[in-house]
N, CA, C and O of each residue as an XYZ file, in Angstrom:
856
protein
N       0.839     -1.195      0.000
C       0.000      0.000      0.000
C       0.878      1.251      0.000
O       2.078      1.175      0.265
N       0.272      2.396     -0.298
C       0.997      3.652     -0.307
C       1.131      4.186      1.108
O       0.158      4.202      1.863
N       2.322      4.622      1.471
C       2.510      5.241      2.771
C       2.626      6.745      2.608
O       3.045      7.228      1.556
N       2.258      7.484      3.640
C       2.326      8.943      3.618
C       3.757      9.401      3.357
O       3.996     10.262      2.510
N       4.694      8.828      4.077
C       6.091      9.239      3.924
C       6.603      8.927      2.524
O       7.301      9.746      1.925
N       6.265      7.757      1.997
C       6.789      7.355      0.697
C       6.260      8.236     -0.425
O       7.000      8.537     -1.361
N       5.006      8.658     -0.357
C       4.456      9.479     -1.434
C       5.112     10.858     -1.444
O       5.365     11.418     -2.510
N       5.389     11.407     -0.251
C       6.075     12.700     -0.195
C       7.543     12.552     -0.585
O       8.106     13.447     -1.216
N       8.172     11.426     -0.216
C       9.548     11.164     -0.655
C       9.617     11.089     -2.177
O      10.587     11.543     -2.785
N       8.579     10.511     -2.790
C       8.544     10.409     -4.248
C       8.486     11.794     -4.881
O       9.130     12.034     -5.902
N       7.722     12.704     -4.288
C       7.645     14.072     -4.797
C       8.993     14.773     -4.641
O       9.453     15.457     -5.555
N       9.621     14.600     -3.477
C      10.952     15.202     -3.262
C      11.959     14.652     -4.271
O      12.777     15.398     -4.810
N      11.896     13.352     -4.522
C      12.818     12.723     -5.458
C      12.573     13.227     -6.877
O      13.521     13.480     -7.621
N      11.301     13.371     -7.253
C      10.952     13.878     -8.572
C      11.490     15.293     -8.764
O      12.026     15.624     -9.822
N      11.341     16.128     -7.729
C      11.843     17.497     -7.801
C      13.361     17.505     -7.986
O      13.880     18.217     -8.846
N      14.063     16.720     -7.185
C      15.522     16.690     -7.245
C      16.013     16.170     -8.588
O      17.005     16.664     -9.125
N      15.321     15.175     -9.129
C      15.739     14.572    -10.388
C      15.666     15.571    -11.540
O      16.405     15.465    -12.518
N      14.756     16.549    -11.407
C      14.594     17.547    -12.467
C      15.203     18.890    -12.096
O      14.989     19.887    -12.785
N      15.964     18.915    -11.002
C      16.693     20.120    -10.642
C      15.862     21.202     -9.981
O      16.197     22.383    -10.076
N      14.769     20.813     -9.304
C      13.900     21.781     -8.637
C      13.845     21.526     -7.136
O      14.125     20.421     -6.671
N      13.485     22.549     -6.395
C      13.024     22.369     -5.028
C      11.563     21.947     -5.116
O      10.959     22.097     -6.178
N      10.966     21.421     -4.038
C       9.538     21.114     -4.076
C       8.687     22.323     -4.452
O       7.681     22.187     -5.148
N       9.091     23.505     -3.989
C       8.371     24.724     -4.337
C       8.491     25.022     -5.829
O       7.506     25.374     -6.478
N       9.696     24.881     -6.368
C       9.905     25.111     -7.791
C       9.136     24.124     -8.651
O       8.616     24.485     -9.707
N       9.062     22.868     -8.195
C       8.304     21.854     -8.923
C       6.825     22.193     -8.933
O       6.150     22.027     -9.949
N       6.320     22.672     -7.794
C       4.909     23.068     -7.713
C       4.603     24.188     -8.704
O       3.578     24.156     -9.385
N       5.490     25.173     -8.782
C       5.283     26.287     -9.718
C       5.334     25.808    -11.165
O       4.557     26.261    -12.005
N       6.264     24.880    -11.451
C       6.364     24.324    -12.792
C       5.055     23.667    -13.217
O       4.660     23.736    -14.381
N       4.387     23.025    -12.253
C       3.135     22.317    -12.537
C       1.913     23.231    -12.477
O       0.783     22.772    -12.644
N       2.138     24.519    -12.241
C       1.020     25.453    -12.193
C       0.261     25.417    -10.884
O      -0.903     25.816    -10.833
N       0.898     24.947     -9.825
C       0.269     24.850     -8.518
C       0.761     25.961     -7.607
O       1.724     26.658     -7.926
N       0.095     26.123     -6.472
C       0.554     27.071     -5.462
C       1.981     26.698     -5.051
O       2.246     25.530     -4.769
N       2.914     27.673     -5.012
C       4.311     27.351     -4.676
C       4.494     26.689     -3.314
O       5.506     26.029     -3.076
N       3.529     26.859     -2.427
C       3.652     26.261     -1.095
C       2.982     24.890     -1.005
O       2.935     24.293      0.070
N       2.464     24.387     -2.132
C       1.656     23.157     -2.102
C       2.402     21.968     -1.527
O       1.797     21.104     -0.891
N       3.730     21.913     -1.747
C       4.494     20.750     -1.314
C       5.464     21.084     -0.183
O       6.385     20.316      0.094
N       5.260     22.219      0.465
C       6.115     22.584      1.590
C       6.006     21.560      2.714
O       4.972     20.912      2.876
N       7.075     21.421      3.482
C       7.067     20.477      4.605
C       5.918     20.775      5.563
O       5.313     19.861      6.125
N       5.623     22.060      5.743
C       4.582     22.447      6.699
C       3.201     22.024      6.244
O       2.277     21.962      7.056
N       3.038     21.726      4.947
C       1.733     21.337      4.416
C       1.487     19.830      4.510
O       0.403     19.352      4.174
N       2.487     19.092      4.966
C       2.375     17.634      4.925
C       1.732     17.032      6.176
O       1.254     15.898      6.168
N       1.736     17.806      7.225
C       1.083     17.381      8.474
C       0.324     18.587      9.026
O       0.876     19.685      9.093
N      -0.927     18.395      9.420
C      -1.728     19.491      9.947
C      -1.286     19.846     11.365
O      -0.518     19.112     11.986
N      -1.772     20.966     11.865
C      -1.375     21.423     13.194
C      -1.765     20.440     14.290
O      -1.111     20.365     15.330
N      -2.826     19.693     14.051
C      -3.244     18.715     15.064
C      -2.603     17.343     14.840
O      -2.986     16.363     15.479
N      -1.617     17.276     13.922
C      -0.858     16.046     13.737
C      -1.388     15.090     12.691
O      -0.828     14.010     12.503
N      -2.452     15.464     12.008
C      -2.993     14.578     10.979
C      -2.170     14.661      9.706
O      -1.709     15.733      9.316
N      -1.993     13.518      9.068
C      -1.216     13.477      7.836
C      -2.024     14.060      6.682
O      -3.200     13.746      6.501
N      -1.366     14.913      5.909
C      -1.986     15.466      4.715
C      -1.366     14.834      3.480
O      -0.149     14.674      3.390
N      -2.218     14.478      2.536
C      -1.771     13.807      1.329
C      -1.951     14.711      0.124
O      -2.918     15.472      0.074
N      -1.048     14.654     -0.851
C      -1.254     15.410     -2.088
C      -2.430     14.838     -2.870
O      -2.683     13.635     -2.819
N      -3.140     15.679     -3.581
C      -4.291     15.213     -4.353
C      -3.838     14.494     -5.612
O      -2.728     14.713     -6.097
N      -4.699     13.637     -6.137
C      -4.383     12.945     -7.390
C      -4.257     13.946     -8.536
O      -3.481     13.732     -9.467
N      -5.018     15.039     -8.469
C      -4.932     16.066     -9.505
C      -3.555     16.732     -9.501
O      -2.973     16.972    -10.559
N      -3.035     17.030     -8.293
C      -1.723     17.678     -8.229
C      -0.627     16.737     -8.716
O       0.312     17.175     -9.381
N      -0.732     15.452     -8.393
C       0.260     14.486     -8.871
C       0.193     14.370    -10.389
O       1.228     14.289    -11.050
N      -1.024     14.362    -10.949
C      -1.181     14.297    -12.404
C      -0.522     15.501    -13.076
O       0.098     15.365    -14.131
N      -0.656     16.674    -12.466
C      -0.039     17.878    -13.027
C       1.485     17.803    -12.949
O       2.180     18.264    -13.854
N       2.002     17.222    -11.867
C       3.450     17.037    -11.742
C       3.982     16.143    -12.855
O       4.993     16.454    -13.485
N       3.300     15.045    -13.088
C       3.754     14.089    -14.095
C       3.689     14.689    -15.491
O       4.561     14.440    -16.323
N       2.656     15.478    -15.743
C       2.537     16.133    -17.047
C       3.654     17.162    -17.238
O       4.239     17.267    -18.316
N       3.940     17.919    -16.172
C       4.957     18.974    -16.268
C       6.362     18.415    -16.434
O       7.208     19.038    -17.075
N       6.613     17.248    -15.862
C       7.955     16.659    -15.919
C       8.082     15.556    -16.962
O       9.162     15.007    -17.178
N       6.947     15.237    -17.613
C       6.941     14.165    -18.625
C       7.393     12.840    -18.033
O       8.103     12.071    -18.680
N       6.974     12.577    -16.791
C       7.290     11.323    -16.112
C       6.072     10.404    -16.131
O       4.936     10.873    -16.211
N       6.308      9.106    -16.059
C       5.216      8.154    -15.956
C       4.838      7.940    -14.492
O       5.622      8.215    -13.584
N       3.632      7.448    -14.287
C       3.189      7.191    -12.921
C       4.016      6.081    -12.289
O       4.310      6.141    -11.095
N       4.400      5.064    -13.068
C       5.220      3.976    -12.534
C       6.572      4.497    -12.064
O       7.070      4.086    -11.016
N       7.174      5.413    -12.847
C       8.467      5.985    -12.454
C       8.319      6.798    -11.178
O       9.195      6.784    -10.313
N       7.204      7.506    -11.072
C       6.945      8.284     -9.857
C       6.826      7.371     -8.644
O       7.421      7.642     -7.601
N       6.062      6.294     -8.777
C       5.886      5.367     -7.659
C       7.198      4.744     -7.222
O       7.454      4.591     -6.028
N       8.028      4.386     -8.191
C       9.268      3.686     -7.850
C      10.311      4.603     -7.229
O      11.345      4.129     -6.757
N      10.054      5.927     -7.221
C      11.035      6.863     -6.673
C      10.759      7.229     -5.226
O      11.399      8.133     -4.690
N       9.814      6.543     -4.577
C       9.439      6.918     -3.221
C      10.216      6.261     -2.117
O       9.798      6.307     -0.960
N      11.353      5.641     -2.440
C      12.196      5.092     -1.396
C      11.857      3.666     -1.024
O      12.577      3.045     -0.243
N      10.761      3.127     -1.574
C      10.361      1.741     -1.336
C       9.501      1.323     -2.507
O       9.095      2.174     -3.297
N       9.206      0.033     -2.647
C       8.320     -0.414     -3.697
C       6.904     -0.097     -3.283
O       6.250     -0.910     -2.630
N       6.414      1.088     -3.658
C       5.093      1.510     -3.222
C       4.009      0.568     -3.743
O       3.036      0.266     -3.051
N       4.206      0.108     -4.996
C       3.175     -0.745     -5.567
C       3.019     -2.036     -4.780
O       1.911     -2.553     -4.638
N       4.119     -2.550     -4.275
C       4.084     -3.844     -3.629
C       3.784     -3.785     -2.157
O       3.420     -4.799     -1.562
N       3.929     -2.613     -1.547
C       3.663     -2.492     -0.125
C       4.579     -3.342      0.709
O       4.119     -3.992      1.648
N       5.864     -3.364      0.405
C       6.790     -4.243      1.106
C       7.201     -3.629      2.437
O       8.319     -3.136      2.583
N       6.308     -3.662      3.389
C       6.601     -3.063      4.684
C       7.047     -4.091      5.710
O       7.632     -3.728      6.731
N       6.784     -5.359      5.459
C       7.158     -6.407      6.400
C       8.123     -7.375      5.744
O       7.840     -7.872      4.654
N       9.249     -7.658      6.369
C      10.194     -8.606      5.783
C       9.585     -9.980      5.592
O       8.767    -10.439      6.390
N      10.007    -10.631      4.505
C       9.471    -11.948      4.196
C      10.259    -13.051      4.870
O       9.822    -14.202      4.875
N      11.418    -12.727      5.442
C      12.242    -13.743      6.075
C      13.439    -14.143      5.251
O      14.287    -14.896      5.729
N      13.537    -13.652      4.004
C      14.715    -13.952      3.190
C      15.933    -13.287      3.806
O      15.838    -12.181      4.337
N      17.079    -13.958      3.737
C      18.296    -13.448      4.359
C      19.272    -13.019      3.274
O      19.502    -13.741      2.303
N      19.847    -11.818      3.456
C      20.774    -11.273      2.480
C      22.019    -10.769      3.190
O      21.953    -10.393      4.360
N      23.165    -10.757      2.491
C      24.383    -10.186      3.072
C      24.177     -8.704      3.377
O      23.554     -7.982      2.599
N      24.705     -8.258      4.516
C      24.577     -6.862      4.949
C      25.945     -6.310      5.292
O      26.752     -6.969      5.948
N      26.197     -5.071      4.832
C      27.460     -4.401      5.118
C      27.193     -2.913      5.267
O      26.353     -2.357      4.560
N      27.904     -2.264      6.186
C      27.776     -0.822      6.324
C      28.368     -0.110      5.122
O      29.397     -0.530      4.593
N      27.721      0.973      4.684
C      28.195      1.705      3.521
C      29.610      2.225      3.740
O      30.414      2.257      2.808
N      29.914      2.632      4.967
C      31.248      3.140      5.269
C      32.305      2.046      5.145
O      33.445      2.319      4.767
N      31.923      0.801      5.467
C      32.861     -0.313      5.358
C      33.113     -0.720      3.918
O      34.162     -1.275      3.591
N      32.134     -0.437      3.057
C      32.142     -1.009      1.712
C      33.336     -0.562      0.880
O      33.680     -1.224     -0.099
N      33.977      0.550      1.247
C      35.124      1.013      0.483
C      36.388      0.219      0.742
O      37.343      0.300     -0.031
N      36.404     -0.537      1.805
C      37.587     -1.335      2.121
C      37.684     -2.527      1.168
O      36.670     -2.988      0.645
N      38.878     -3.018      0.947
C      39.089     -4.126      0.034
C      38.594     -5.444      0.597
O      38.539     -5.629      1.813
N      38.230     -6.367     -0.299
C      37.900     -7.725      0.094
C      36.432     -8.023      0.253
O      36.071     -9.179      0.476
N      35.548     -7.006      0.145
C      34.127     -7.254      0.353
C      33.370     -7.528     -0.947
O      32.278     -8.096     -0.911
N      33.936     -7.132     -2.101
C      33.258     -7.299     -3.385
C      34.206     -7.943     -4.387
O      35.427     -7.816     -4.297
N      33.588     -8.651     -5.362
C      34.398     -9.114     -6.482
C      34.399     -8.026     -7.556
O      33.839     -6.948     -7.352
N      35.024     -8.307     -8.691
C      35.195     -7.282     -9.725
C      33.872     -6.829    -10.331
O      33.795     -5.736    -10.892
N      32.826     -7.655    -10.227
C      31.527     -7.309    -10.806
C      30.609     -6.613     -9.814
O      29.491     -6.235    -10.161
N      31.079     -6.439     -8.569
C      30.252     -5.774     -7.578
C      29.390     -6.700     -6.746
O      28.492     -6.238     -6.042
N      29.643     -8.000     -6.812
C      28.914     -8.957     -5.990
C      29.638     -9.138     -4.656
O      30.859     -8.991     -4.590
N      28.891     -9.458     -3.587
C      29.533     -9.641     -2.281
C      30.465    -10.849     -2.295
O      30.147    -11.885     -2.879
N      31.608    -10.705     -1.651
C      32.563    -11.802     -1.566
C      33.359    -11.661     -0.273
O      33.313    -10.620      0.382
N      34.077    -12.694      0.083
C      34.927    -12.646      1.264
C      34.139    -12.713      2.558
O      32.931    -12.953      2.556
N      34.837    -12.498      3.662
C      34.236    -12.571      4.984
C      33.949    -11.161      5.506
O      34.359    -10.164      4.912
N      33.236    -11.105      6.631
C      32.957     -9.829      7.255
C      31.553     -9.313      7.032
O      31.166     -8.294      7.605
N      30.773    -10.017      6.191
C      29.391     -9.617      5.955
C      28.497    -10.102      7.090
O      28.673    -11.210      7.598
N      27.544     -9.272      7.480
C      26.501     -9.689      8.414
C      25.325    -10.192      7.586
O      25.462    -10.386      6.378
N      24.169    -10.407      8.217
C      22.974    -10.807      7.488
C      21.795     -9.984      7.944
O      21.751     -9.510      9.079
N      20.829     -9.816      7.039
C      19.602     -9.098      7.359
C      18.452     -9.801      6.650
O      18.616    -10.341      5.556
N      17.276     -9.784      7.296
C      16.077    -10.342      6.677
C      15.337     -9.210      5.972
O      14.978     -8.209      6.593
N      15.113     -9.376      4.670
C      14.443     -8.352      3.878
C      13.534     -9.019      2.857
O      13.702    -10.201      2.557
N      12.559     -8.264      2.314
C      11.735     -8.820      1.243
C      12.596     -9.229      0.064
O      13.540     -8.523     -0.293
N      12.282    -10.348     -0.537
C      13.092    -10.866     -1.628
C      12.497    -10.519     -2.982
O      11.368    -10.922     -3.261
N      13.209     -9.785     -3.841
C      12.749     -9.553     -5.202
C      12.927    -10.778     -6.099
O      12.649    -10.707     -7.296
N      13.382    -11.884     -5.545
C      13.504    -13.102     -6.329
C      14.705    -13.133     -7.244
O      14.624    -13.659     -8.354
N      15.810    -12.585     -6.805
C      16.998    -12.518     -7.657
C      18.227    -12.887     -6.844
O      18.380    -12.438     -5.708
N      19.097    -13.699     -7.415
C      20.341    -14.041     -6.750
C      21.352    -12.913     -6.896
O      21.321    -12.161     -7.870
N      22.249    -12.802     -5.918
C      23.335    -11.843     -6.016
C      23.055    -10.505     -5.377
O      23.960     -9.675     -5.287
N      21.822    -10.258     -4.923
C      21.541     -8.970     -4.306
C      22.054     -8.958     -2.869
O      22.232    -10.006     -2.250
N      22.288     -7.753     -2.352
C      22.775     -7.607     -0.985
C      22.296     -6.276     -0.434
O      21.761     -5.447     -1.171
N      22.491     -6.072      0.869
C      22.026     -4.853      1.534
C      23.207     -4.058      2.064
O      24.209     -4.619      2.507
N      23.067     -2.726      2.009
C      24.045     -1.811      2.587
C      23.320     -0.889      3.556
O      22.184     -0.484      3.309
N      23.980     -0.563      4.655
C      23.394      0.347      5.633
C      23.930      1.756      5.384
O      25.140      1.982      5.384
N      23.010      2.700      5.174
C      23.382      4.062      4.795
C      24.035      4.796      5.961
O      23.595      4.682      7.105
N      25.079      5.541      5.659
C      25.700      6.453      6.616
C      25.795      7.823      5.957
O      25.988      7.927      4.745
N      25.658      8.870      6.761
C      25.749     10.222      6.225
C      24.408     10.765      5.779
O      23.377     10.110      5.932
N      24.430     11.987      5.219
C      23.189     12.689      4.902
C      23.074     13.111      3.444
O      22.208     13.920      3.113
N      23.928     12.586      2.557
C      23.931     13.071      1.177
C      22.660     12.709      0.424
O      22.338     13.355     -0.574
N      21.918     11.679      0.881
C      20.698     11.281      0.197
C      19.447     11.650      0.982
O      18.363     11.138      0.700
N      19.589     12.535      1.964
C      18.415     13.061      2.641
C      17.595     13.881      1.638
O      18.186     14.563      0.801
N      16.242     13.839      1.690
C      15.438     13.138      2.689
C      15.031     11.724      2.275
O      14.289     11.064      3.002
N      15.510     11.243      1.109
C      15.074      9.942      0.632
C      15.637      8.809      1.466
O      14.900      7.923      1.896
N      16.957      8.835      1.699
C      17.589      7.845      2.556
C      18.227      8.551      3.734
O      18.956      9.529      3.568
N      17.949      8.051      4.919
C      18.489      8.643      6.131
C      19.559      7.729      6.725
O      19.620      6.537      6.426
N      20.390      8.311      7.564
C      21.425      7.549      8.237
C      20.795      6.347      8.955
O      19.876      6.514      9.756
N      21.285      5.151      8.669
C      20.753      3.938      9.284
C      19.768      3.179      8.413
O      19.491      2.014      8.696
N      19.217      3.800      7.349
C      18.348      3.068      6.430
C      19.152      1.976      5.727
O      20.363      2.103      5.544
N      18.469      0.913      5.338
C      19.117     -0.182      4.617
C      18.621     -0.206      3.180
O      17.416     -0.176      2.927
N      19.548     -0.260      2.253
C      19.204     -0.295      0.839
C      19.617     -1.633      0.255
O      20.685     -2.158      0.571
N      18.761     -2.182     -0.601
C      19.052     -3.445     -1.271
C      19.561     -3.133     -2.667
O      18.944     -2.371     -3.410
N      20.694     -3.732     -3.015
C      21.417     -3.402     -4.238
C      21.485     -4.622     -5.149
O      21.720     -5.742     -4.696
N      21.274     -4.381     -6.455
C      21.383     -5.457     -7.438
C      22.474     -5.135     -8.451
O      22.350     -4.152     -9.182
N      23.531     -5.927     -8.518
C      24.590     -5.700     -9.503
C      24.179     -6.066    -10.931
O      24.870     -5.696    -11.880
N      23.056     -6.793    -11.101
C      22.666     -7.271    -12.428
C      21.616     -6.396    -13.102
O      21.405     -6.516    -14.309
N      20.955     -5.520    -12.352
C      19.929     -4.652    -12.931
C      20.560     -3.605    -13.844
O      21.589     -3.018    -13.508
N      19.940     -3.375    -14.999
C      20.411     -2.317    -15.885
C      20.130     -0.957    -15.247
O      19.041     -0.741    -14.716
N      21.091     -0.043    -15.291
C      20.905      1.276    -14.702
C      20.590      2.287    -15.798
O      21.145      2.239    -16.896
N      19.677      3.209    -15.464
C      19.268      4.248    -16.404
C      19.303      5.599    -15.719
O      19.384      5.684    -14.494
N      19.243      6.633    -16.503
C      19.223      7.986    -15.970
C      18.059      8.147    -14.994
O      16.930      7.748    -15.283
N      18.350      8.734    -13.842
C      17.336      8.933    -12.815
C      17.269      7.826    -11.785
O      16.597      7.975    -10.764
N      17.960      6.701    -12.032
C      17.967      5.604    -11.062
C      18.785      5.979     -9.833
O      19.743      6.748     -9.915
N      18.390      5.423     -8.701
C      19.207      5.518     -7.494
C      20.209      4.365     -7.533
O      19.834      3.210     -7.737
N      21.469      4.687     -7.339
C      22.525      3.696     -7.527
C      23.549      3.771     -6.405
O      23.639      4.765     -5.684
N      24.319      2.695     -6.275
C      25.526      2.681     -5.457
C      26.706      2.586     -6.406
O      26.728      1.736     -7.296
N      27.685      3.456     -6.215
C      28.859      3.504     -7.085
C      30.105      3.243     -6.246
O      30.270      3.816     -5.169
N      30.965      2.389     -6.739
C      32.259      2.149     -6.097
C      33.360      2.586     -7.051
O      33.418      2.132     -8.194
N      34.234      3.470     -6.575
C      35.351      3.938     -7.402
C      36.564      3.025     -7.194
O      36.604      2.232     -6.252
N      37.531      3.147     -8.071
C      38.712      2.292     -7.991
C      39.613      2.655     -6.808
O      40.480      1.873     -6.419
N      39.402      3.854     -6.237
C      40.186      4.201     -5.044
C      39.459      3.851     -3.752
O      39.890      4.244     -2.668
N      38.340      3.101     -3.866
C      37.676      2.560     -2.685
C      36.529      3.373     -2.138
O      35.971      3.004     -1.105
N      36.146      4.471     -2.784
C      35.011      5.261     -2.304
C      33.708      4.599     -2.748
O      33.571      4.201     -3.905
N      32.745      4.483     -1.817
C      31.434      3.911     -2.116
C      30.387      4.939     -1.740
O      30.416      5.486     -0.638
N      29.452      5.207     -2.658
C      28.462      6.256     -2.404
C      27.119      5.875     -3.001
O      27.050      5.206     -4.032
N      26.043      6.315     -2.334
C      24.684      6.162     -2.848
C      24.285      7.489     -3.470
O      24.307      8.521     -2.799
N      23.920      7.471     -4.746
C      23.628      8.690     -5.488
C      22.485      8.464     -6.475
O      21.946      7.363     -6.586
N      22.130      9.532     -7.186
C      21.216      9.444     -8.320
C      22.043      9.542     -9.594
O      22.876     10.437     -9.731
N      21.813      8.627    -10.522
C      22.539      8.636    -11.782
C      21.927      9.704    -12.691
O      20.839      9.510    -13.234
N      22.614     10.810    -12.852
C      22.105     11.915    -13.663
C      22.446     11.732    -15.138
O      21.644     12.061    -16.012
N      23.643     11.203    -15.413
C      24.080     11.033    -16.801
C      25.259     10.074    -16.837
O      26.107     10.073    -15.944
N      25.298      9.252    -17.890
C      26.427      8.334    -18.055
C      26.799      8.249    -19.528
O      25.944      7.998    -20.378
N      28.057      8.456    -19.823
C      28.575      8.285    -21.175
C      29.679      7.240    -21.136
O      29.944      6.647    -20.090
N      30.309      7.019    -22.258
C      31.399      6.044    -22.300
C      32.596      6.509    -21.491
O      33.419      5.697    -21.069
N      32.695      7.828    -21.271
C      33.874      8.366    -20.602
C      33.613      8.948    -19.217
O      34.544      9.112    -18.427
N      32.360      9.260    -18.919
C      32.074     10.019    -17.703
C      30.739      9.608    -17.100
O      29.815      9.227    -17.819
N      30.642      9.688    -15.773
C      29.371      9.492    -15.090
C      29.117     10.711    -14.204
O      30.016     11.186    -13.510
N      27.876     11.213    -14.237
C      27.488     12.357    -13.420
C      26.515     11.876    -12.347
O      25.482     11.281    -12.655
N      26.854     12.140    -11.085
C      26.065     11.663     -9.952
C      25.553     12.848     -9.153
O      26.286     13.800     -8.886
N      24.270     12.775     -8.771
C      23.663     13.836     -7.982
C      23.253     13.306     -6.614
O      22.983     12.116     -6.451
N      23.210     14.200     -5.638
C      22.682     13.915     -4.308
C      21.339     14.608     -4.166
O      21.095     15.633     -4.802
N      20.468     14.052     -3.333
C      19.212     14.739     -3.050
C      19.440     15.925     -2.132
O      18.735     16.930     -2.221
N      20.413     15.812     -1.262
C      20.716     16.891     -0.332
C      21.470     17.989     -1.086
O      22.574     17.740     -1.568
N      20.901     19.208     -1.203
C      21.551     20.272     -1.975
C      22.888     20.717     -1.400
O      23.649     21.409     -2.077
N      23.188     20.330     -0.159
C      24.475     20.686      0.436
C      25.622     19.909     -0.207
O      26.788     20.270     -0.044
N      25.293     18.844     -0.937
C      26.305     18.027     -1.599
C      26.255     18.295     -3.098
O      25.223     18.081     -3.734
N      27.348     18.755     -3.657
C      27.406     19.110     -5.068
C      27.430     17.861     -5.953
O      27.838     16.789     -5.505
N      26.992     17.999     -7.213
C      27.084     16.874     -8.160
C      28.528     16.408     -8.324
O      29.472     17.186     -8.187
N      28.672     15.136     -8.616
C      30.002     14.560     -8.823
C      30.158     14.129    -10.279
O      29.267     13.488    -10.836
N      31.270     14.472    -10.889
C      31.643     13.995    -12.213
C      32.850     13.078    -12.055
O      33.903     13.495    -11.572
N      32.683     11.832    -12.467
C      33.750     10.845    -12.300
C      34.030     10.198    -13.645
O      33.105      9.778    -14.340
N      35.287     10.117    -14.010
C      35.660      9.434    -15.247
C      35.378      7.942    -15.112
O      35.648      7.346    -14.069
N      34.834      7.340    -16.167
C      34.456      5.931    -16.113
C      35.659      5.035    -15.842
O      35.508      3.959    -15.263
N      36.841      5.460    -16.248
C      38.020      4.637    -15.985
C      38.310      4.554    -14.490
O      39.052      3.677    -14.049
N      37.728      5.465    -13.709
C      37.918      5.454    -12.261
C      36.760      4.792    -11.520
O      36.756      4.748    -10.290
N      35.768      4.272    -12.269
C      34.609      3.607    -11.664
C      34.819      2.097    -11.712
O      35.061      1.520    -12.772
N      34.720      1.473    -10.543
C      34.868      0.007    -10.508
C      33.564     -0.667    -10.899
O      33.560     -1.589    -11.714
N      32.439     -0.207    -10.313
C      31.127     -0.720    -10.702
C      30.013      0.217    -10.249
O      30.187      1.029     -9.341
N      28.861      0.081    -10.910
C      27.639      0.806    -10.561
C      26.532     -0.215    -10.418
O      26.327     -1.032    -11.316
N      25.811     -0.185     -9.302
C      24.731     -1.135     -9.053
C      23.460     -0.373     -8.693
O      23.508      0.651     -8.011
N      22.346     -0.875     -9.149
C      21.068     -0.190     -8.939
C      20.486     -0.522     -7.574
O      20.532     -1.670     -7.132
N      19.933      0.500     -6.903
C      19.211      0.306     -5.647
C      17.786     -0.114     -6.003
O      17.086      0.616     -6.706
N      17.348     -1.284     -5.525
C      16.041     -1.796     -5.905
C      15.027     -1.809     -4.763
O      13.842     -2.055     -4.987
N      15.486     -1.547     -3.548
C      14.562     -1.557     -2.403
C      15.205     -0.820     -1.245
O      16.431     -0.780     -1.137
N      14.400     -0.242     -0.387
C      14.936      0.425      0.814
C      14.022      0.138      1.991
O      12.801      0.205      1.856
N      14.596     -0.180      3.142
C      13.814     -0.353      4.367
C      13.939      0.929      5.160
O      15.043      1.368      5.483
N      12.796      1.530      5.472
C      12.801      2.840      6.123
C      11.795      2.851      7.245
O      11.640      3.866      7.925
């Protein structure tokens, strides 16, 4: 089912992907600039406020996005309602640890010792693993301590949330803004973190984030 937090995270993600603040995105869609402000998401008496279907339709029209793409950007599989773990066990590693040698093979699959385990919903694919987020570069979509499930076999496209490992051992969760044969451009949701341009020869692997526990 749809959660209040996930639907607002999807709007924040949509805004960031197109280079807008939530206010700027609202104006682009012809809505009141304050329509998506944080203060509008919960009423004074604590009740959750939801965006209207009409406002979401206007957002999608203004950004030329599909509804499926919007749903998948909310930090979890909104369509599937994966709020309770199924009991499947996956390798788990802290994002800060992931830059050290010996945890991945050349293709970005988990290898070696030192991995913990976590129970998470299973997308039915071998080779996936979980990383625990550290830092604030992906706020508000991913917060410190959230767990993200990563697939080394999924094809990555512009706008996807990805984990990137560089050849010097840096591991980061970002949004894939652009990728060419020579360069990859990575964005953060948090505006305090500037976009990163990395030469492909310095990238060890890029893996798509397919699920997040929040």
